[in-house]
Backbone as a printed PyTorch tensor [residue, N CA C, xyz], in Angstrom:
tensor([[[-21.3670,   7.1750, -89.2360],
         [-20.1360,   6.5550, -88.8110],
         [-19.7220,   7.0600, -87.4290]],

        [[-19.8240,   8.3510, -87.2290],
         [-19.4860,   8.9600, -85.9470],
         [-20.3550,   8.3860, -84.8300]],

        [[-21.6440,   8.2570, -85.1100],
         [-22.5930,   7.7730, -84.1110],
         [-22.2830,   6.3130, -83.7300]],

        [[-21.9800,   5.4780, -84.6650],
         [-21.6900,   4.0780, -84.3730],
         [-20.3920,   3.9450, -83.5830]],

        [[-19.3950,   4.7900, -83.8200],
         [-18.1430,   4.7660, -83.0480],
         [-18.3920,   5.1690, -81.6060]],

        [[-19.1800,   6.2160, -81.4010],
         [-19.4220,   6.6480, -80.0260],
         [-20.2950,   5.6340, -79.2920]],

        [[-21.2040,   4.9530, -80.0010],
         [-22.0080,   3.9110, -79.3690],
         [-21.1140,   2.7470, -78.9320]],

        [[-20.1610,   2.3710, -79.7950],
         [-19.2370,   1.2950, -79.4220],
         [-18.3720,   1.6890, -78.2300]],

        [[-17.9250,   2.9410, -78.1980],
         [-17.1250,   3.4080, -77.0630],
         [-17.9550,   3.4050, -75.7830]],

        [[-19.1910,   3.8260, -75.8540],
         [-20.0750,   3.8340, -74.6760],
         [-20.3180,   2.4110, -74.1760]],

        [[-20.5770,   1.4830, -75.1030],
         [-20.7780,   0.0910, -74.7130],
         [-19.5140,  -0.5000, -74.0900]],

        [[-18.3750,  -0.2000, -74.6910],
         [-17.1090,  -0.7090, -74.1670],
         [-16.8370,  -0.1490, -72.7750]],

        [[-17.1020,   1.1320, -72.5680],
         [-16.8860,   1.7420, -71.2540],
         [-17.8300,   1.1420, -70.2240]],

        [[-19.0830,   0.9320, -70.6030],
         [-20.0550,   0.3230, -69.6980],
         [-19.6550,  -1.0920, -69.3280]],

        [[-19.1970,  -1.8710, -70.2890],
         [-18.7540,  -3.2300, -70.0310],
         [-17.5380,  -3.2330, -69.0970]],

        [[-16.6060,  -2.3000, -69.3250],
         [-15.4120,  -2.2160, -68.4760],
         [-15.8080,  -1.9080, -67.0330]],

        [[-16.8200,  -1.0580, -66.8320],
         [-17.2600,  -0.7490, -65.4760],
         [-17.9000,  -1.9700, -64.8250]],

        [[-18.6420,  -2.7570, -65.5870],
         [-19.2440,  -3.9670, -65.0440],
         [-18.1720,  -4.9680, -64.6300]],

        [[-17.1730,  -5.1270, -65.4420],
         [-16.1070,  -6.0730, -65.1560],
         [-15.2990,  -5.6110, -63.9430]],

        [[-15.0810,  -4.3050, -63.7990],
         [-14.2580,  -3.7800, -62.7260],
         [-15.0230,  -3.6390, -61.4080]],

        [[-16.3340,  -3.7810, -61.4120],
         [-17.1130,  -3.6310, -60.1850],
         [-16.7120,  -4.7120, -59.1890]],

        [[-16.5680,  -4.3180, -57.9080],
         [-16.1580,  -5.3080, -56.9130],
         [-17.2550,  -6.3380, -56.6680]],

        [[-16.8470,  -7.5510, -56.4440],
         [-17.8020,  -8.6140, -56.1410],
         [-18.2890,  -8.4440, -54.7030]],

        [[-19.5550,  -8.6600, -54.4670],
         [-20.1020,  -8.5610, -53.1260],
         [-19.8510,  -9.8670, -52.3830]],

        [[-19.3960,  -9.7360, -51.1440],
         [-19.1310, -10.9280, -50.3360],
         [-20.4610, -11.5450, -49.9100]],

        [[-20.5100, -12.8460, -49.9470],
         [-21.7170, -13.5420, -49.5410],
         [-21.6970, -13.7610, -48.0400]],

        [[-22.8940, -13.8290, -47.4640],
         [-23.0390, -14.0240, -46.0340],
         [-23.5930, -15.4200, -45.7800]],

        [[-22.8550, -16.1990, -45.0090],
         [-23.2960, -17.5530, -44.6700],
         [-23.9420, -17.5160, -43.2980]],

        [[-25.1210, -18.0660, -43.1810],
         [-25.8250, -18.1630, -41.9080],
         [-25.4810, -19.5070, -41.2920]],

        [[-25.1130, -19.4940, -40.0180],
         [-24.7190, -20.7430, -39.3500],
         [-25.6810, -21.0820, -38.2240]],

        [[-26.3470, -22.1920, -38.3970],
         [-27.1340, -22.8550, -37.3460],
         [-26.6400, -24.2960, -37.3590]],

        [[-26.0230, -24.7450, -36.2930],
         [-25.4700, -26.0940, -36.3000],
         [-23.9650, -26.0600, -36.3780]],

        [[-23.3920, -26.8550, -37.2880],
         [-21.9400, -26.9960, -37.3570],
         [-21.4390, -26.7900, -38.7770]],

        [[-20.2440, -26.1930, -38.8640],
         [-19.5350, -26.0330, -40.1350],
         [-18.1120, -26.5160, -39.8980]],

        [[-17.6320, -27.3440, -40.7790],
         [-16.2880, -27.9060, -40.6470],
         [-15.2570, -27.1380, -41.4440]],

        [[-14.3340, -27.8560, -42.0120],
         [-13.1630, -27.3060, -42.6840],
         [-13.4950, -26.8500, -44.1100]],

        [[-14.1990, -25.7250, -44.2080],
         [-14.5360, -25.1090, -45.4880],
         [-14.2090, -23.6260, -45.4010]],

        [[-14.2660, -22.9340, -46.5420],
         [-14.0360, -21.4930, -46.5900],
         [-15.3400, -20.7840, -46.9170]],

        [[-15.6480, -19.7470, -46.1380],
         [-16.8350, -18.9280, -46.3650],
         [-16.4110, -17.4620, -46.4140]],

        [[-17.2930, -16.5980, -46.9330],
         [-16.9940, -15.1650, -46.9510],
         [-17.2470, -14.5820, -45.5600]],

        [[-18.4250, -14.0390, -45.3200],
         [-18.8200, -13.5510, -44.0050],
         [-19.7340, -14.5900, -43.3650]],

        [[-19.7540, -14.6150, -42.0230],
         [-20.5660, -15.6070, -41.3330],
         [-21.4020, -14.9110, -40.2580]],

        [[-22.6860, -15.2740, -40.1860],
         [-23.5980, -14.7130, -39.1970],
         [-24.2210, -15.8500, -38.3970]],

        [[-24.2190, -15.7010, -37.0730],
         [-24.9500, -16.6080, -36.2030],
         [-26.2420, -15.8720, -35.8440]],

        [[-27.3890, -16.3480, -36.3370],
         [-28.6370, -15.6150, -36.1280],
         [-29.1130, -15.6630, -34.6750]],

        [[-30.0730, -14.8300, -34.3870],
         [-30.6380, -14.7160, -33.0480],
         [-31.0200, -16.0880, -32.4910]],

        [[-30.5520, -16.3440, -31.2550],
         [-30.8560, -17.5590, -30.4780],
         [-30.3330, -18.8660, -31.0850]],

        [[-29.5050, -18.8120, -32.1070],
         [-28.9560, -20.0240, -32.7220],
         [-27.6330, -20.3930, -32.0610]],

        [[-27.1910, -21.6430, -32.2930],
         [-25.8640, -22.0860, -31.8690],
         [-25.0880, -22.5080, -33.1000]],

        [[-23.8500, -22.0520, -33.1860],
         [-22.9770, -22.3680, -34.3160],
         [-21.6580, -22.8950, -33.7770]],

        [[-21.2360, -24.0500, -34.3040],
         [-19.9370, -24.6140, -33.9670],
         [-19.0880, -24.6530, -35.2270]],

        [[-17.9340, -24.0050, -35.1780],
         [-16.9930, -23.9800, -36.3010],
         [-15.7570, -24.7800, -35.9090]],

        [[-15.3260, -25.6700, -36.7960],
         [-14.1220, -26.4600, -36.5510],
         [-13.2710, -26.4420, -37.8090]],

        [[-12.1080, -25.7630, -37.7310],
         [-11.2140, -25.6940, -38.8780],
         [-11.7350, -24.8380, -40.0170]],

        [[-12.6720, -23.9640, -39.7580],
         [-13.3130, -23.1410, -40.7880],
         [-12.4740, -21.9070, -41.0870]],

        [[-12.4290, -21.4950, -42.3570],
         [-11.7930, -20.2340, -42.7440],
         [-12.8920, -19.2540, -43.1340]],

        [[-12.8480, -18.0600, -42.5280],
         [-13.8150, -17.0040, -42.8140],
         [-13.0410, -15.8440, -43.4290]],

        [[-13.3260, -15.5450, -44.7100],
         [-12.5830, -14.4970, -45.4160],
         [-12.9940, -13.0930, -44.9900]],

        [[-14.0880, -12.9600, -44.2700],
         [-14.5680, -11.6650, -43.7960],
         [-14.7050, -11.6640, -42.2870]],

        [[-15.9090, -11.3110, -41.7970],
         [-16.1900, -11.1850, -40.3680],
         [-17.1580, -12.2620, -39.8980]],

        [[-17.1380, -12.5040, -38.5810],
         [-18.1590, -13.3050, -37.9250],
         [-18.9640, -12.3650, -37.0440]],

        [[-20.2950, -12.4030, -37.1820],
         [-21.1920, -11.5980, -36.3470],
         [-22.1110, -12.5510, -35.5950]],

        [[-22.1300, -12.4070, -34.2650],
         [-22.9610, -13.2420, -33.4000],
         [-24.0990, -12.3670, -32.8720]],

        [[-25.3270, -12.7340, -33.1900],
         [-26.4860, -11.9170, -32.8440],
         [-27.0440, -12.2350, -31.4580]],

        [[-28.0700, -11.5290, -31.0740],
         [-28.7000, -11.5920, -29.7660],
         [-29.1080, -13.0220, -29.3830]],

        [[-28.6970, -13.4380, -28.1850],
         [-29.0670, -14.7490, -27.6750],
         [-28.3440, -15.9140, -28.3190]],

        [[-27.4270, -15.6540, -29.2290],
         [-26.7430, -16.7090, -29.9880],
         [-25.4690, -17.1750, -29.2920]],

        [[-25.0240, -18.3770, -29.6700],
         [-23.8060, -18.9780, -29.1320],
         [-22.8780, -19.3480, -30.2850]],

        [[-21.5950, -18.9970, -30.1460],
         [-20.5680, -19.3720, -31.1170],
         [-19.4900, -20.1620, -30.3970]],

        [[-19.1370, -21.3370, -30.9480],
         [-17.9800, -22.1000, -30.5040],
         [-17.0890, -22.2520, -31.7350]],

        [[-15.9230, -21.6070, -31.7070],
         [-15.0160, -21.6160, -32.8530],
         [-13.6770, -22.2100, -32.4190]],

        [[-13.3070, -23.3420, -33.0340],
         [-12.0700, -24.0330, -32.7060],
         [-11.2160, -24.1650, -33.9560]],

        [[ -9.9370, -23.8130, -33.8440],
         [ -8.9920, -23.9260, -34.9540],
         [ -9.5310, -23.2330, -36.2070]],

        [[-10.0380, -22.0040, -36.0380],
         [-10.5760, -21.2380, -37.1620],
         [ -9.5660, -20.1800, -37.6010]],

        [[ -9.7210, -19.7310, -38.8400],
         [ -8.9240, -18.6330, -39.3710],
         [ -9.9040, -17.5890, -39.8870]],

        [[ -9.9760, -16.4520, -39.1880],
         [-10.8860, -15.3680, -39.5430],
         [-10.0410, -14.2020, -40.0360]],

        [[-10.2420, -13.7920, -41.2820],
         [ -9.4590, -12.6880, -41.8440],
         [ -9.8730, -11.3620, -41.2050]],

        [[-11.1490, -11.1890, -40.9200],
         [-11.6720,  -9.9460, -40.3550],
         [-11.8330, -10.0150, -38.8490]],

        [[-13.0000,  -9.5590, -38.3590],
         [-13.2980,  -9.4530, -36.9330],
         [-14.2910, -10.5170, -36.4770]],

        [[-14.3120, -10.7440, -35.1630],
         [-15.3660, -11.5090, -34.5140],
         [-16.1040, -10.5100, -33.6320]],

        [[-17.4040, -10.3260, -33.8990],
         [-18.1820,  -9.3140, -33.1900],
         [-19.4440,  -9.9460, -32.6110]],

        [[-19.7440,  -9.6270, -31.3510],
         [-20.9520, -10.1420, -30.7150],
         [-21.5450,  -9.0560, -29.8300]],

        [[-22.8840,  -9.0130, -29.8220],
         [-23.5910,  -8.0990, -28.9400],
         [-24.8720,  -8.7810, -28.4770]],

        [[-25.1030,  -8.7350, -27.1660],
         [-26.2740,  -9.3810, -26.5540],
         [-26.3030, -10.8900, -26.7940]],

        [[-25.1600, -11.4940, -26.9520],
         [-25.0070, -12.9290, -27.2100],
         [-25.2140, -13.7410, -25.9360]],

        [[-25.3300, -15.0410, -26.0950],
         [-25.3770, -15.9520, -24.9420],
         [-23.9470, -16.3130, -24.5280]],

        [[-23.1320, -16.8270, -25.4780],
         [-21.7470, -17.1680, -25.1890],
         [-20.9410, -17.1840, -26.4840]],

        [[-19.6930, -16.7380, -26.3850],
         [-18.7600, -16.7690, -27.5170],
         [-17.4730, -17.4280, -27.0370]],

        [[-17.0260, -18.4350, -27.7940],
         [-15.7670, -19.1130, -27.5030],
         [-14.9370, -19.1510, -28.7840]],

        [[-13.7060, -18.6460, -28.6980],
         [-12.7420, -18.7310, -29.8000],
         [-11.4800, -19.3270, -29.1830]],

        [[-11.0670, -20.5220, -29.6810],
         [ -9.9560, -21.2170, -29.0170],
         [ -9.2670, -22.2160, -29.9430]],

        [[ -8.3030, -22.9120, -29.3680],
         [ -7.6150, -24.0360, -30.0090],
         [ -6.9150, -23.6750, -31.3160]],

        [[ -5.8720, -22.8700, -31.1980],
         [ -5.0440, -22.4970, -32.3550],
         [ -5.8100, -21.7260, -33.4090]],

        [[ -6.7460, -20.9010, -32.9910],
         [ -7.4650, -20.0450, -33.9310],
         [ -6.6390, -18.8110, -34.2490]],

        [[ -7.0010, -18.1500, -35.3380],
         [ -6.3320, -16.9120, -35.7420],
         [ -7.3930, -15.9300, -36.2150]],

        [[ -7.2980, -14.6910, -35.7040],
         [ -8.2160, -13.6300, -36.0900],
         [ -7.3720, -12.4680, -36.6030]],

        [[ -7.5690, -12.1010, -37.8710],
         [ -6.7800, -11.0350, -38.4880],
         [ -7.1660,  -9.6450, -38.0290]],

        [[ -8.3760,  -9.4800, -37.5250],
         [ -8.8480,  -8.1950, -37.0100],
         [ -8.9220,  -8.2470, -35.4940]],

        [[-10.0540,  -7.7880, -34.9480],
         [-10.2620,  -7.7390, -33.5050],
         [-11.3910,  -8.6790, -33.0850]],

        [[-11.4240,  -8.9790, -31.7820],
         [-12.5330,  -9.7040, -31.1780],
         [-13.2270,  -8.7080, -30.2530]],

        [[-14.4640,  -8.3390, -30.6150],
         [-15.2150,  -7.3240, -29.8800],
         [-16.5070,  -7.9540, -29.3670]],

        [[-16.5960,  -8.1260, -28.0420],
         [-17.7360,  -8.8230, -27.4520],
         [-18.3570,  -7.8870, -26.4120]],

        [[-19.6290,  -7.5300, -26.6340],
         [-20.2570,  -6.4950, -25.8090],
         [-21.6590,  -6.8810, -25.3670]],

        [[-22.0140,  -6.4370, -24.1730],
         [-23.3710,  -6.4790, -23.6280],
         [-24.0390,  -7.8420, -23.7540]],

        [[-23.3620,  -8.8740, -23.2740],
         [-23.9610, -10.1970, -23.3880],
         [-23.5390, -11.1050, -22.2630]],

        [[-23.5610, -12.3970, -22.5490],
         [-23.2270, -13.4300, -21.5810],
         [-21.7350, -13.6630, -21.4720]],

        [[-21.3390, -14.9190, -21.4230],
         [-19.9500, -15.2830, -21.2160],
         [-19.1210, -15.2380, -22.4840]],

        [[-17.7940, -15.2850, -22.2960],
         [-16.8760, -15.2620, -23.4350],
         [-15.5490, -15.9010, -23.0480]],

        [[-14.9870, -16.6560, -23.9840],
         [-13.6810, -17.2770, -23.8040],
         [-12.8700, -17.0440, -25.0760]],

        [[-11.6670, -16.4980, -24.9050],
         [-10.6900, -16.4260, -25.9960],
         [ -9.4260, -17.0610, -25.4480]],

        [[ -9.0400, -18.1890, -26.0520],
         [ -7.9360, -18.9670, -25.5080],
         [ -7.1130, -19.5830, -26.6350]],

        [[ -5.7940, -19.5720, -26.4700],
         [ -4.8780, -20.1930, -27.4380],
         [ -5.1320, -19.6860, -28.8530]],

        [[ -5.2540, -18.3740, -28.9850],
         [ -5.5940, -17.7400, -30.2590],
         [ -4.6330, -16.5950, -30.5510]],

        [[ -4.3180, -16.4000, -31.8400],
         [ -3.5560, -15.2300, -32.2690],
         [ -4.5550, -14.2040, -32.7850]],

        [[ -4.4830, -12.9930, -32.2320],
         [ -5.3780, -11.9030, -32.6170],
         [ -4.5070, -10.7440, -33.0870]],

        [[ -4.6320, -10.3700, -34.3660],
         [ -3.8030,  -9.2940, -34.9050],
         [ -4.2760,  -7.9140, -34.4640]],

        [[ -5.5130,  -7.7900, -34.0160],
         [ -6.0540,  -6.5280, -33.5130],
         [ -6.1780,  -6.5740, -32.0030]],

        [[ -7.3330,  -6.1310, -31.4890],
         [ -7.5980,  -6.0420, -30.0530],
         [ -8.5720,  -7.1270, -29.6030]],

        [[ -8.5740,  -7.3850, -28.3010],
         [ -9.6430,  -8.1570, -27.6550],
         [-10.3560,  -7.1880, -26.7190]],

        [[-11.6850,  -7.0810, -26.8920],
         [-12.4830,  -6.1780, -26.0600],
         [-13.6660,  -6.9430, -25.4670]],

        [[-13.7390,  -6.9640, -24.1410],
         [-14.8970,  -7.4970, -23.4240],
         [-15.5350,  -6.3100, -22.7120]],

        [[-16.7830,  -6.0100, -23.0230],
         [-17.4370,  -4.8540, -22.4050],
         [-18.8690,  -5.1880, -21.9940]],

        [[-19.1610,  -4.9680, -20.7310],
         [-20.4930,  -5.1430, -20.1450],
         [-21.0070,  -6.5770, -20.3320]],

        [[-20.1620,  -7.5460, -20.0440],
         [-20.5670,  -8.9510, -20.1030],
         [-20.9560,  -9.4150, -18.6980]],

        [[-21.8100, -10.4390, -18.6120],
         [-22.2730, -10.8680, -17.2900],
         [-22.1360, -12.3680, -17.0480]],

        [[-21.2970, -13.0260, -17.7930],
         [-21.0810, -14.4540, -17.5810],
         [-19.6330, -14.7150, -17.2320]],

        [[-19.2600, -15.9900, -17.1480],
         [-17.8680, -16.3440, -16.9320],
         [-17.0310, -15.9490, -18.1440]],

        [[-15.8420, -15.3930, -17.9010],
         [-15.0000, -14.8800, -18.9850],
         [-13.5520, -15.3000, -18.7830]],

        [[-12.8870, -15.6460, -19.8980],
         [-11.4660, -15.9790, -19.8620],
         [-10.7720, -15.3860, -21.0850]],

        [[ -9.6030, -14.8470, -20.8420],
         [ -8.6780, -14.4420, -21.9070],
         [ -7.3530, -15.0820, -21.5040]],

        [[ -7.0350, -16.2440, -22.1080],
         [ -5.8720, -17.0090, -21.6440],
         [ -5.0250, -17.5260, -22.8120]],

        [[ -3.7030, -17.4480, -22.6220],
         [ -2.7100, -18.0310, -23.5320],
         [ -2.8510, -17.5490, -24.9820]],

        [[ -3.0910, -16.2610, -25.1610],
         [ -3.2420, -15.6940, -26.5020],
         [ -2.0260, -14.8770, -26.8910]],

        [[ -1.8470, -14.6850, -28.1870],
         [ -0.8530, -13.7720, -28.7420],
         [ -1.6530, -12.6300, -29.3750]],

        [[ -1.6430, -11.4580, -28.7130],
         [ -2.4720, -10.3270, -29.1270],
         [ -1.5630,  -9.2010, -29.6170]],

        [[ -1.7290,  -8.8030, -30.8710],
         [ -0.8820,  -7.7600, -31.4580],
         [ -1.3300,  -6.3490, -31.0680]],

        [[ -2.5510,  -6.2160, -30.5860],
         [ -3.0820,  -4.9190, -30.1650],
         [ -3.2360,  -4.8770, -28.6510]],

        [[ -4.3740,  -4.3460, -28.1820],
         [ -4.6830,  -4.1780, -26.7630],
         [ -5.6610,  -5.2420, -26.2960]],

        [[ -5.6650,  -5.4820, -24.9780],
         [ -6.7110,  -6.2590, -24.3340],
         [ -7.4290,  -5.3060, -23.3800]],

        [[ -8.7600,  -5.1910, -23.5660],
         [ -9.5540,  -4.2500, -22.7790],
         [-10.7530,  -4.9720, -22.1770]],

        [[-10.9640,  -4.7760, -20.8710],
         [-12.1090,  -5.3600, -20.1700],
         [-12.7470,  -4.2480, -19.3370]],

        [[-13.9610,  -3.8540, -19.7170],
         [-14.6320,  -2.7320, -19.0650],
         [-16.0420,  -3.1050, -18.6270]],

        [[-16.3700,  -2.8050, -17.3780],
         [-17.7250,  -2.8920, -16.8220],
         [-18.3440,  -4.2910, -16.9230]],

        [[-17.5430,  -5.3150, -16.7370],
         [-18.0500,  -6.6840, -16.7680],
         [-18.4250,  -7.1390, -15.3630]],

        [[-19.4020,  -8.0280, -15.2700],
         [-19.7430,  -8.6470, -13.9860],
         [-19.6210, -10.1570, -14.1670]],

        [[-19.1320, -10.8270, -13.1450],
         [-18.8270, -12.2510, -13.2600],
         [-17.3240, -12.4300, -13.2590]],

        [[-16.8940, -13.6650, -13.0190],
         [-15.4560, -13.9240, -12.9410],
         [-14.7860, -13.7130, -14.2890]],

        [[-13.6860, -12.9750, -14.2640],
         [-12.8930, -12.7010, -15.4670],
         [-11.4490, -13.0680, -15.1830]],

        [[-10.9420, -14.0700, -15.9220],
         [ -9.5590, -14.5080, -15.7670],
         [ -8.7650, -14.0480, -16.9880]],

        [[ -7.6480, -13.3440, -16.7220],
         [ -6.7320, -12.8970, -17.7770],
         [ -5.3580, -13.4240, -17.4020]],

        [[ -4.9090, -14.4560, -18.1410],
         [ -3.6940, -15.1510, -17.7080],
         [ -2.8670, -15.6440, -18.8930]],

        [[ -1.5490, -15.4990, -18.7540],
         [ -0.5540, -16.0460, -19.6870],
         [ -0.7390, -15.5850, -21.1400]],

        [[ -1.0410, -14.3110, -21.3250],
         [ -1.1700, -13.7440, -22.6670],
         [  0.0860, -12.9930, -23.0510]],

        [[  0.3660, -12.9330, -24.3230],
         [  1.4280, -12.0950, -24.8940],
         [  0.7030, -10.9520, -25.5850]],

        [[  0.8810,  -9.7100, -25.0730],
         [  0.1170,  -8.5530, -25.5480],
         [  1.0950,  -7.4690, -26.0120]],

        [[  1.0320,  -7.1140, -27.3000],
         [  1.9210,  -6.0720, -27.8270],
         [  1.5050,  -4.6740, -27.3690]],

        [[  0.2370,  -4.4480, -27.1540],
         [ -0.2730,  -3.1390, -26.7380],
         [ -0.4330,  -3.0600, -25.2350]],

        [[ -1.5700,  -2.5050, -24.7970],
         [ -1.8640,  -2.3100, -23.3810],
         [ -2.8630,  -3.3480, -22.8700]],

        [[ -2.8170,  -3.5700, -21.5550],
         [ -3.8040,  -4.3850, -20.8540],
         [ -4.5770,  -3.4200, -19.9590]],

        [[ -5.8470,  -3.1710, -20.3090],
         [ -6.6390,  -2.1360, -19.6360],
         [ -7.9050,  -2.7520, -19.0510]],

        [[ -8.1350,  -2.5380, -17.7430],
         [ -9.3140,  -3.0830, -17.0710],
         [ -9.9000,  -2.0130, -16.1530]],

        [[-11.1940,  -1.7260, -16.3270],
         [-11.8670,  -0.7140, -15.5040],
         [-13.2810,  -1.1490, -15.1730]],

        [[-13.6820,  -0.8810, -13.9320],
         [-15.0590,  -1.0150, -13.4850],
         [-15.6280,  -2.4290, -13.6370]],

        [[-14.7710,  -3.4390, -13.5020],
         [-15.2380,  -4.8300, -13.5160],
         [-15.5550,  -5.2460, -12.0850]],

        [[-16.6380,  -5.9950, -11.8910],
         [-17.0160,  -6.4440, -10.5550],
         [-17.4000,  -7.9160, -10.6100]],

        [[-16.5750,  -8.7900, -10.0040],
         [-15.3450,  -8.5070,  -9.2640],
         [-14.1910,  -8.1430, -10.2080]],

        [[-13.0910,  -7.6850,  -9.5960],
         [-11.9020,  -7.3370, -10.3780],
         [-11.3560,  -8.5880, -11.0640]],

        [[-10.7430,  -8.4420, -12.2320],
         [-10.1590,  -9.5960, -12.9310],
         [ -9.0810, -10.2850, -12.1030]],

        [[ -8.9250, -11.5860, -12.3490],
         [ -7.8700, -12.3650, -11.7020],
         [ -6.9570, -12.9200, -12.7930]],

        [[ -5.8170, -13.4460, -12.3970],
         [ -4.9000, -14.0520, -13.3540],
         [ -3.4740, -13.6270, -13.0790]],

        [[ -2.7110, -13.5020, -14.1490],
         [ -1.3180, -13.1020, -14.0170],
         [ -0.4760, -13.6920, -15.1260]],

        [[  0.8380, -13.4640, -15.0020],
         [  1.8300, -13.9630, -15.9540],
         [  1.5410, -13.5200, -17.3830]],

        [[  1.0230, -12.2950, -17.5280],
         [  0.8130, -11.7080, -18.8500],
         [  2.0550, -10.9190, -19.2340]],

        [[  2.5640, -11.1230, -20.4320],
         [  3.7070, -10.3880, -20.9510],
         [  3.1580,  -9.2470, -21.8050]],

        [[  3.2520,  -8.0160, -21.2890],
         [  2.6210,  -6.8580, -21.9120],
         [  3.7010,  -5.8450, -22.3130]],

        [[  3.7890,  -5.5130, -23.6080],
         [  4.7610,  -4.5220, -24.0700],
         [  4.3480,  -3.0980, -23.7030]],

        [[  3.0510,  -2.8310, -23.6850],
         [  2.5490,  -1.5050, -23.3230],
         [  2.4040,  -1.3880, -21.8140]],

        [[  1.2990,  -0.8110, -21.3740],
         [  1.0350,  -0.6100, -19.9560],
         [ -0.0250,  -1.5710, -19.4430]],

        [[  0.1250,  -1.9560, -18.1630],
         [ -0.9250,  -2.6680, -17.4420],
         [ -1.6250,  -1.6040, -16.6050]],

        [[ -2.9240,  -1.4200, -16.8370],
         [ -3.6040,  -0.2800, -16.2510],
         [ -4.7590,  -0.6870, -15.3390]],

        [[ -5.0170,   0.1930, -14.3340],
         [ -6.1360,   0.1090, -13.4090],
         [ -6.2480,  -1.2770, -12.7830]],

        [[ -7.3830,  -1.9610, -12.9110],
         [ -7.5880,  -3.2440, -12.2440],
         [ -6.6200,  -4.3260, -12.7320]],

        [[ -5.9940,  -4.1320, -13.8750],
         [ -5.0630,  -5.1380, -14.4060],
         [ -3.5990,  -4.7700, -14.1650]],

        [[ -3.3350,  -3.7790, -13.3410],
         [ -1.9620,  -3.3220, -13.1140],
         [ -1.0640,  -4.4290, -12.5810]],

        [[ -1.6130,  -5.3630, -11.8200],
         [ -0.7990,  -6.4270, -11.2100],
         [ -0.8860,  -7.7690, -11.9420]],

        [[ -1.5880,  -7.7860, -13.0570],
         [ -1.7550,  -9.0470, -13.7830],
         [ -0.6370,  -9.2390, -14.8010]]])
């Protein structure tokens, strides 16, 4: 009797752990276009092009080497991250709950978007724009080459620009924190 009770308790405890285990988020690979649907995490694979229109992403978007992302009217709960990409565009009433981090790649545009975290452009070599956004964190542009326009943003944190060649252009940014270095007059 004792043995059967402890076996039932062990089975019940094991079942409870299975039920309580967190569900793993699925990763959707995007080549082509995705419309107004909800996905968990989204990956743009190497050298692919992905166009999102009205898409909701419950996790993060990751843009891989040589890839292009065009995201319009999207809602991303997490971050948008790109490294060694061809081009990243996030615009047209989009919302990002985390940060937009774009590094060591081609061009980038973030326009007409609400970003609850930071926007970071680092070591990019294409045309770049950060325009008409509502940013709850910082906007940072470091070591970029190519034209960089930063204009008409609402920034709760700091606007920081260093070692960009040429220096960023723009203006009419409403910044609650500090405007620093190359962006001091923007």
